[in-house]
C-alpha positions in Angstrom: 13.7 20.7 30.5 9.9 20.2 30.7 8.0 19.3 27.5 4.4 20.2 27.1 2.1 17.6 25.4 -1.5 18.4 24.3 -3.9 15.5 23.9 -6.9 16.7 21.8 -8.8 13.4 21.4 -10.0 11.0 24.1 -7.3 8.5 25.2 -7.4 6.2 28.1 -5.3 6.8 31.2 -3.5 3.5 30.8 -2.8 4.4 27.2 -0.9 7.6 28.1 0.9 6.1 31.2 4.4 6.3 29.5 3.9 10.1 29.4 2.2 10.6 32.7 4.9 8.6 34.5 7.7 10.7 32.9 9.2 13.4 35.1 9.8 16.0 32.4 6.4 15.8 30.7 3.5 18.2 31.3 0.2 16.9 29.9 -2.9 18.9 29.0 -5.9 16.9 27.9 -8.6 19.0 26.2 -10.8 17.1 23.8 -13.5 19.7 22.9 -11.4 22.2 21.0 -12.7 23.9 17.9 -10.3 24.3 15.0 -9.8 27.9 15.9 -9.2 27.1 19.6 -6.7 24.4 18.6 -4.7 26.9 16.5 -4.6 29.3 19.4 -3.7 26.7 22.0 -1.1 24.7 20.1 1.4 27.6 20.1 3.2 26.6 23.3 3.2 22.8 23.0 6.0 20.5 22.0 3.9 17.5 21.1 0.3 16.8 20.0 -1.5 13.5 20.5 -4.6 12.8 18.4 -6.9 10.0 17.2 -9.1 10.5 14.1 -11.2 13.4 15.5 -8.7 16.2 15.4 -7.9 17.7 12.0 -4.2 18.7 12.2 -4.2 21.1 9.3 -1.4 23.2 7.8 -2.8 26.2 9.6 -2.6 24.4 12.9 1.0 23.3 12.3 2.1 26.8 11.2 0.8 28.2 14.4 2.7 25.6 16.5 6.0 27.4 17.0 7.4 24.8 19.4 5.8 21.7 18.0 8.3 18.8 17.5 6.2 15.7 17.1 2.6 14.7 16.3 1.4 11.3 17.5 -1.6 9.5 15.9 -3.0 6.8 18.2 -3.9 4.5 15.3 -2.8 3.6 11.8 -4.3 6.1 9.4 -2.9 9.7 9.3 -5.4 11.2 6.8 -6.3 13.8 9.4 -2.7 15.1 9.5 -1.2 17.3 6.9 2.1 15.4 6.4 3.6 17.8 3.9 3.1 20.7 6.2 4.5 18.7 9.1 7.6 17.8 7.1 8.1 21.4 5.9 8.0 22.7 9.5 10.3 19.9 10.7 7.6 18.2 12.7 7.9 14.4 12.8 4.7 12.4 12.7 4.4 8.9 14.3 1.6 6.4 14.4 0.9 2.9 15.8 0.7 0.5 12.8 0.9 -2.7 14.8 -1.6 -2.1 17.6 -4.7 -3.5 15.8 -3.0 -6.6 14.4 -4.4 -9.0 17.0 -7.8 -7.4 17.1 -8.2 -7.5 13.3 -7.1 -11.1 13.1 -9.5 -12.2 15.8 -12.3 -10.4 14.1 -11.5 -12.1 10.9 -11.7 -15.5 12.6 -14.9 -14.5 14.3 -16.4 -13.7 11.0 -15.3 -17.0 9.5 -16.9 -18.9 12.3 -20.1 -16.7 12.0 -20.7 -17.6 8.4 -19.6 -21.2 8.7 -22.2 -21.8 11.4 -24.9 -19.2 10.5 -24.6 -17.8 14.0 -26.1 -14.3 13.3 -28.9 -15.7 11.2 -29.9 -18.2 13.8 -29.7 -15.6 16.6 -31.9 -13.3 14.5 -34.5 -16.1 14.0 -34.6 -16.8 17.7 -35.1 -13.1 18.5 -38.1 -13.3 16.1 -39.5 -16.4 18.1 -38.5 -18.9 15.4 -36.8 -22.2 16.4 -35.5 -23.8 13.1 -32.4 -26.0 13.6 -32.5 -27.5 10.2 -32.4 -24.2 8.4 -29.1 -23.2 10.0 -27.0 -26.3 9.6 -23.4 -25.2 9.1 -20.0 -26.6 8.1 -16.9 -27.4 10.1 -13.6 -25.6 9.6 -11.5 -28.7 10.2 -9.9 -30.0 7.1 -11.3 -27.1 5.0 -8.8 -25.0 3.0 -8.5 -21.3 3.9 -7.1 -19.1 1.1 -5.3 -16.1 2.5 -4.8 -13.3 -0.1 -2.2 -11.0 1.4 0.2 -12.3 4.0 1.2 -9.2 5.9 1.0 -8.8 9.7 -2.7 -9.5 9.9 -2.9 -12.1 7.2 -0.1 -14.1 8.9 -1.9 -13.9 12.2 -5.1 -15.2 10.6 -3.1 -18.1 9.0 -1.7 -19.0 12.4 -5.1 -19.0 14.0 -6.7 -21.0 11.1 -4.0 -23.7 11.6 -5.2 -23.9 15.2 -8.6 -24.7 13.9 -7.0 -27.5 11.9 -7.6 -25.8 8.6 -5.3 -26.2 5.6 -3.9 -22.8 4.8 -2.7 -21.7 1.3 -1.6 -18.1 0.7 -0.8 -15.6 -2.0 1.3 -12.6 -1.4 3.7 -10.9 -4.0 6.5 -11.1 -1.4 5.8 -14.7 -0.3 8.3 -17.3 -1.4 7.9 -21.1 -1.2 10.7 -21.1 1.4 8.8 -18.7 3.7 5.5 -20.6 3.2 7.2 -23.9 4.1 8.7 -22.3 7.2 5.2 -21.1 8.2 3.7 -24.5 7.5 1.3 -23.3 4.9 0.8 -23.7 1.2 1.9 -21.3 -1.5 0.4 -20.3 -4.8 -0.5 -17.6 -7.3 -3.7 -15.6 -6.7 -5.6 -17.8 -9.2 -4.2 -21.0 -7.6 -5.2 -20.0 -4.1 -8.7 -18.9 -4.8 -9.4 -22.0 -7.0 -8.6 -24.5 -4.2 -9.9 -22.6 -1.2 -13.2 -23.4 0.7 -12.9 -20.1 2.6 -11.1 -17.0 1.2 -10.0 -14.0 3.3 -8.4 -10.9 1.9 -5.7 -8.9 3.7 -4.1 -6.6 1.1 -3.9 -2.9 1.0 -6.3 -1.1 -1.4 -4.2 -0.2 -4.5 -4.8 0.2 -8.1 -3.7 -3.4 -8.6 -5.9 -4.8 -5.8 -9.1 -2.8 -6.4 -11.7 -5.3 -7.4 -9.1 -8.1 -7.6 -11.9 -10.4 -6.4 -14.2 -9.8 -9.3 -16.6 -11.7 -11.6 -13.6 -13.4 -13.3 -12.2 -14.5 -10.0 -15.5 -15.9 -8.8 -15.6 -18.1 -11.9 -12.3 -19.7 -10.7 -13.6 -20.5 -7.2 -15.2 -23.7 -6.0 -19.0 -23.8 -5.8 -20.1 -23.0 -2.3 -17.1 -21.0 -1.3 -17.2 -18.5 1.6 -15.7 -15.0 1.3 -14.4 -12.8 4.1 -13.2 -9.1 3.9 -12.0 -7.4 7.1 -9.3 -5.5 5.3 -10.4 -2.7 2.9 -13.6 -2.0 1.1 -13.0 -2.1 -2.7 -10.8 -5.2 -2.8 -13.9 -7.2 -3.6 -16.2 -6.1 -6.4 -19.5 -5.8 -4.4 -21.7 -6.1 -7.5 -19.9 -9.3 -8.6 -20.1 -10.7 -5.0 -23.9 -10.0 -5.0 -24.3 -11.9 -8.3 -22.1 -14.8 -7.1 -24.2 -15.2 -3.9 -27.5 -15.0 -5.8 -26.3 -17.6 -8.3 -25.2 -20.0 -5.5 -21.5 -19.8 -6.4 -20.8 -18.2 -3.0 -22.4 -19.9 0.0 -21.8 -17.0 2.4 -19.9 -13.7 2.9 -18.7 -11.9 5.9 -17.9 -8.2 5.5 -16.5 -5.7 7.9 -15.6 -3.1 5.3 -17.4 -1.6 2.3 -16.5 0.5 -0.7 -18.5 3.4 0.7 -18.8 4.0 4.4 -20.9 4.8 6.3 -24.2 3.9 4.5 -27.9 3.7 5.3 -28.6 0.5 3.3 -26.8 -1.8 1.0 -28.1 -4.5 -1.3 -25.7 -7.1 0.0 -27.4 -6.8 3.4 -30.6 -7.9 1.8 -29.1 -11.4 1.3 -29.5 -13.9 4.2 -26.1 -15.4 3.3 -24.3 -12.1 4.2 -22.9 -11.3 7.7 -21.7 -7.8 8.2 -20.3 -5.5 10.9 -19.6 -1.7 10.7 -15.8 -1.7 10.3 -15.1 -3.1 13.8 -11.8 -4.8 13.0 -9.7 -2.6 15.3 -12.5 -1.8 17.7 -11.5 -3.5 20.9 -10.6 -2.0 24.2 -7.2 -3.6 24.1 -6.4 -2.4 20.6 -7.3 1.1 21.3 -5.2 1.1 24.5 -2.2 -0.5 22.7 -2.1 2.1 20.0 -2.2 4.8 22.6 0.6 3.2 24.5 2.7 2.7 21.4 2.4 6.3 20.2 3.0 7.6 23.8 6.2 5.7 23.9 7.3 7.1 20.6 6.5 10.7 21.6 8.4 10.3 24.8 11.4 8.7 22.9 11.6 11.6 20.5 11.2 14.4 23.1 14.0 12.8 25.2 16.4 12.4 22.2 15.8 8.8 21.4 14.9 7.2 18.1 11.2 6.7 17.3 10.0 3.3 16.1 7.1 4.2 13.9 7.8 7.5 12.0 5.5 8.4 9.1 7.1 11.3 7.4 10.5 12.3 6.2 13.2 12.5 8.9 15.2 15.6 9.4 18.0 16.3 6.8 20.6 19.1 7.1 19.4 22.2 5.3 22.4 22.5 3.0 22.0 18.9 1.9 18.3 19.2 1.5 18.8 22.3 -0.8 20.9 20.2 -3.2 18.9 16.9 -3.2 15.3 18.3 -3.0 15.0 18.8 -6.8 15.8 15.0 -7.2 13.0 13.7 -4.9 10.3 13.5 -7.6 12.7 12.0 -10.1 14.0 9.3 -7.7 10.5 8.1 -6.7 9.2 8.2 -10.3 12.2 6.1 -11.5 11.4 3.5 -8.9 7.7 3.5 -9.7 8.4 3.3 -13.4 10.8 0.4 -13.2 8.8 -1.8 -10.9 5.8 -1.3 -13.2 8.0 -2.2 -16.2 9.3 -5.3 -14.4 5.8 -6.4 -13.2 7.3 -8.7 -10.5 8.4 -8.4 -7.0 12.0 -7.1 -6.6 14.6 -9.3 -4.9 17.5 -6.8 -5.3 17.6 -3.1 -5.8 20.8 -1.4 -6.9 21.1 2.4 -7.1 24.0 4.3 -8.7 24.5 8.1 -8.4 26.9 10.0 -10.6 28.0 13.6 -11.6 26.8 16.3 -9.2 25.4 13.6 -6.8 28.8 12.1 -6.2 29.9 14.3 -3.2 26.6 14.7 -1.4 24.5 12.5 1.0 22.0 10.6 -1.2 20.5 8.3 1.5 17.2 10.2 1.4 17.0 9.7 -2.4 17.6 6.0 -2.0 14.8 5.7 0.5 12.6 7.7 -1.9 13.4 5.4 -4.8 12.8 2.3 -2.7 9.5 3.8 -1.6 8.5 4.2 -5.2 9.2 0.6 -5.9 7.5 -0.8 -2.8 4.3 1.3 -3.1 3.3 -0.9 -6.1 2.5 -3.8 -3.7 2.3 -2.1 -0.3 0.6 1.2 -1.1 0.5 4.2 1.2 1.9 2.2 4.2 5.4 2.9 2.6 7.0 6.2 3.3 10.5 7.7 3.1 11.3 6.7 6.6 10.2 3.1 6.7 11.0 2.1 3.0 14.4 0.5 3.8 13.1 -1.2 6.8 10.2 -2.7 4.9 12.5 -3.7 2.1 14.7 -5.6 4.6 11.7 -7.2 6.2 10.5 -8.4 2.7 13.9 -9.9 2.0 14.9 -7.3 -0.6 18.6 -6.3 -0.8 19.3 -2.6 -1.4 22.7 -1.5 -2.6 23.9 2.1 -3.1 26.8 3.1 -5.3 28.3 6.5 -6.2 30.7 7.3 -9.1 32.4 10.5 -10.3 32.0 9.5 -13.9 29.4 11.7 -15.5 28.4 9.3 -18.3 27.6 12.4 -20.5 25.2 13.9 -17.9 25.7 16.5 -15.3 23.8 14.3 -12.9 22.4 10.8 -13.3 20.4 8.3 -11.1 20.4 4.7 -12.3 18.1 2.2 -10.7 18.4 -1.6 -11.3 15.8 -4.1 -10.2 16.5 -7.8 -10.1 13.7 -10.4 -9.8 13.6 -14.1 -10.0 13.4 -14.0 -13.8 14.9 -10.7 -15.0 17.1 -7.7 -14.5 16.0 -4.3 -15.7 17.4 -0.8 -15.4 16.2 2.8 -15.8 18.3 6.0 -15.7 17.1 9.6 -15.1 18.5 13.1 -14.9 17.5 16.7 -14.1 17.8 19.0 -17.1 18.2 22.7 -16.3 14.9 24.4 -17.0 13.3 21.2 -18.2 13.0 19.1 -15.0 13.0 15.4 -14.7 13.8 13.1 -17.6 14.1 9.3 -18.2 17.1 9.1 -20.4 17.8 5.3 -20.6 15.7 2.2 -20.3 17.9 -1.0 -20.1 20.4 -0.3 -22.9 18.1 2.0 -25.0 18.5 5.8 -25.0 15.3 7.8 -24.7 14.2 11.3 -23.5 10.8 11.1 -21.7 9.3 13.1 -18.9 8.3 10.7 -16.1 4.7 11.6 -15.5 1.3 10.8 -16.9 0.2 7.8 -18.9 2.9 5.9 -20.7 3.2 2.8 -22.9 6.5 0.9 -23.2 6.7 -1.3 -26.2 9.5 -3.7 -27.1 9.3 -4.8 -30.8 11.2 -5.8 -33.9 12.9 -3.0 -35.8 11.1 -3.2 -39.1 9.1 -0.8 -41.3 5.4 -0.3 -40.4 5.6 -1.0 -36.6 5.0 2.6 -35.6 2.2 3.1 -38.1 0.4 -0.1 -37.0 0.8 0.9 -33.3 -0.5 4.5 -34.0 -3.5 3.2 -36.0 -4.5 0.8 -33.4 -4.4 3.4 -30.6 -6.4 5.7 -32.9 -9.0 3.0 -33.4 -9.4 2.9 -29.6 -9.7 6.7 -29.3 -6.3 7.1 -27.6 -4.3 10.2 -28.6 -0.4 10.1 -28.7 1.3 13.0 -26.9 5.0 12.0 -27.5 7.0 9.1 -28.8 10.6 8.0 -28.4 12.2 5.1 -30.4 15.6 3.4 -30.1 17.1 0.2 -31.4 20.0 -2.2 -30.7 20.9 -2.4 -34.4 19.2 -2.3 -37.8 16.5 -5.0 -37.9 17.2 -6.0 -34.3 15.4 -5.4 -31.0 13.9 -1.9 -30.5 12.0 0.0 -27.8 9.2 2.5 -28.2 8.1 4.8 -25.4 4.8 6.5 -26.0 3.0 9.0 -23.8 -0.8 9.1 -24.2 -3.6 11.3 -23.0 -5.4 8.7 -20.9 -4.9 5.4 -19.3 -4.4 2.5 -21.7 -7.4 0.2 -21.0 -7.2 -3.6 -21.1 -8.9 -3.8 -24.5 -6.3 -1.6 -26.1 -3.5 -3.2 -24.2 -4.6 -6.7 -25.4 -4.9 -5.4 -29.0 -1.3 -4.1 -28.9 -0.1 -7.4 -27.5 -1.8 -9.1 -30.4 0.4 -7.4 -33.0 2.9 -10.0 -34.3 5.8 -7.5 -34.4 5.5 -6.6 -30.7 7.2 -8.6 -28.0 6.1 -6.8 -24.9 3.7 -4.0 -23.9 3.6 -2.4 -20.5 1.2 0.4 -19.5 2.5 2.7 -16.8 0.7 5.5 -15.0 2.9 7.9 -13.1 
């Protein structure tokens, strides 16, 4: 059987060699299609290869009667409607590893550029100024590089920095002292790393927790004369705080490849002579662009010929009869994972899932993947999906166990998730109620009845008169309205839990005020 592949964005000949050399693949490359032309042309094709230029919309996918796979030659898949692809049984693959070397090299180039004032000195020469004294730099040898985020790219940067005889210390929520020792680098908390580093480079995804993690408070912890590098994501560094830190002399130099808003015409940071910047060039090398094309071409060929793909992005195929039963549980399973990992506030070392009641006799592996995805997204962001969740958990050293029991425990169906960390073990249970949807029905040993969505506050406190009133008054003082509240206790006068849903996010000021109440033991704000 011959498969037809449409390539709608420019890809190099070398990049698509896996496809051109295959006997049963017919390739059509047409990179000037309008959206309407793409919808008309895609009808007869089995596969579509794109970069970022082609918008693969729901309308395009619905017209593609034979389409089996979409390949994105790159990391991001924002230009592909993943929900529509999944609904139509079309698998989407990308190339997440292709730019690792390119991004790591660019980071090192930026570190060297700011340490030796290379762009500034070059600019002066171009303006016919010879001023050696003005551009005296610093050596990298024996300096400490703080790496914030030790994923693929962060680890590659650490390896290269050691080659420059730098001391490397890293922070990553999944990094353990044992892993750090094996890599020959130091290990510490975020605060410890940035306080001892001469150079700081960030390599985390952009999440709620990482947005502006390098802020005014963080700059106060750093050494005077520190150098800052961001070749990861705009928004990890608070640009206003960075500007102030450079002007004050706290930061000696900054190298930026990414910004909070891109593209831009001008930026106040570029007015400072201490700043070196490039227009998001981390993955812009001939080799990287060829590698991503090769990787995605291999995956497309594997899938069309019945093999397993290496880099799937969306949900794998599930038998229709199984999907009909488990589909209503997808939202519940992910919300339980997200709720529990926020409650724990630490990195999971072990995840245990238990299914009971109606879920006993059906295939629940997709729900397990979905729950693990909800847990991992807290630290890994959108790079986690239903397909790669278990793989990423294994790579991060997280054990995942699945158990099923016929015991109903008083519910027609029940999903229980347990997370173990270095310091604690916590559980949450949820169910689907006919006509009412998802419910959290148990947190640790406390019984509750809460819809897992919106803004929530989980409060552990002493069971005594006045606690609820003091909590309600405090929230009222901060202009926060309570929507619902659930309370349960271990025994009279003992430990108790309060689950409150509120109309908006609990800000840090209100959170700190709640923590300051002497009757409250723990407060966790959760947004689902």
